[in-house]
C-alpha positions as CSV (number, residue, x, y, z in Angstrom):
1,X,25.9,-7.0,39.5
2,X,28.0,-9.6,37.8
3,X,28.3,-10.2,34.1
4,X,30.4,-13.1,32.9
5,X,31.3,-13.8,29.2
6,X,30.7,-17.2,27.6
7,X,33.6,-19.6,28.1
8,X,34.7,-22.8,26.5
9,X,34.6,-24.7,29.9
10,X,32.5,-24.5,33.0
11,X,35.4,-23.3,35.1
12,X,35.2,-21.9,38.6
13,X,35.0,-18.2,38.9
14,X,37.2,-16.9,41.7
15,X,37.1,-19.9,44.0
16,X,35.3,-20.6,47.3
17,X,34.9,-17.5,49.5
18,X,32.8,-15.6,52.0
19,X,31.8,-12.1,51.0
20,X,32.6,-10.4,54.3
21,X,35.5,-11.2,56.6
22,X,36.6,-9.7,59.9
23,X,40.0,-10.8,61.3
24,X,40.0,-13.5,58.5
25,X,36.7,-15.0,59.8
26,X,33.3,-14.7,58.1
27,X,30.9,-12.1,59.5
28,X,28.0,-14.0,61.0
29,X,25.2,-11.5,60.8
30,X,25.4,-11.0,57.1
31,X,23.3,-12.8,54.5
32,X,24.0,-13.4,50.8
33,X,21.3,-13.3,48.2
34,X,22.0,-14.2,44.5
35,X,19.3,-13.3,41.9
36,X,19.7,-14.9,38.5
37,X,18.6,-12.6,35.7
38,X,18.9,-15.2,33.0
39,X,19.2,-19.0,32.6
40,X,22.6,-20.5,32.0
41,X,24.5,-23.6,32.6
42,X,26.8,-21.6,34.9
43,X,26.1,-22.7,38.4
44,X,26.7,-21.5,41.9
45,X,28.2,-23.9,44.4
46,X,27.7,-23.4,48.2
47,X,29.9,-25.4,50.6
48,X,27.7,-26.8,53.4
49,X,28.9,-29.4,55.9
50,X,32.0,-30.0,53.8
51,X,29.9,-30.8,50.7
52,X,29.3,-28.7,47.6
53,X,25.7,-28.0,46.8
54,X,25.0,-27.0,43.2
55,X,22.5,-24.2,42.5
56,X,21.5,-24.1,38.8
57,X,21.4,-20.7,37.1
58,X,17.7,-20.3,36.4
59,X,16.2,-17.0,35.3
60,X,14.1,-15.1,37.9
61,X,15.2,-17.3,40.8
62,X,16.8,-16.2,44.1
63,X,19.1,-18.2,46.5
64,X,19.7,-16.9,50.0
65,X,22.3,-18.2,52.5
66,X,24.4,-17.0,55.4
67,X,27.7,-15.3,54.7
68,X,29.4,-18.1,56.8
69,X,28.9,-20.5,53.9
70,X,31.7,-20.3,51.3
71,X,30.5,-20.1,47.7
72,X,31.7,-19.7,44.1
73,X,30.3,-19.5,40.6
74,X,31.1,-21.3,37.4
75,X,31.4,-19.9,33.9
76,X,28.7,-20.7,31.4
77,X,29.2,-22.2,28.0
78,X,25.7,-22.0,26.6
79,X,24.8,-18.3,26.3
80,X,26.8,-15.2,25.6
81,X,26.4,-13.7,29.1
82,X,25.6,-14.8,32.6
83,X,23.9,-12.0,34.6
84,X,23.5,-12.2,38.4
85,X,22.8,-9.7,41.1
86,X,24.7,-10.4,44.3
87,X,23.2,-8.8,47.4
88,X,24.7,-8.8,50.9
89,X,22.5,-7.6,53.8
90,X,22.1,-7.7,57.6
């Protein structure tokens, strides 16, 4: 579970990454699921084919993608907290 405090800018949180690595390579048989508990202007970006795809932070929505795709979040500026549940599964 992630909880981020309201910021003054929509800055990147942590930078692009894969959740699970082995020998510095992403583990291929792992999936990532991000569940948004509230709506915010803090987005998730997923790098696919060298392009960043923006996923808006909408309450009660779920995004699922393979662990091989790098991703990052951005801070929100519109609500006090950004709540997401990050699940990794095989």
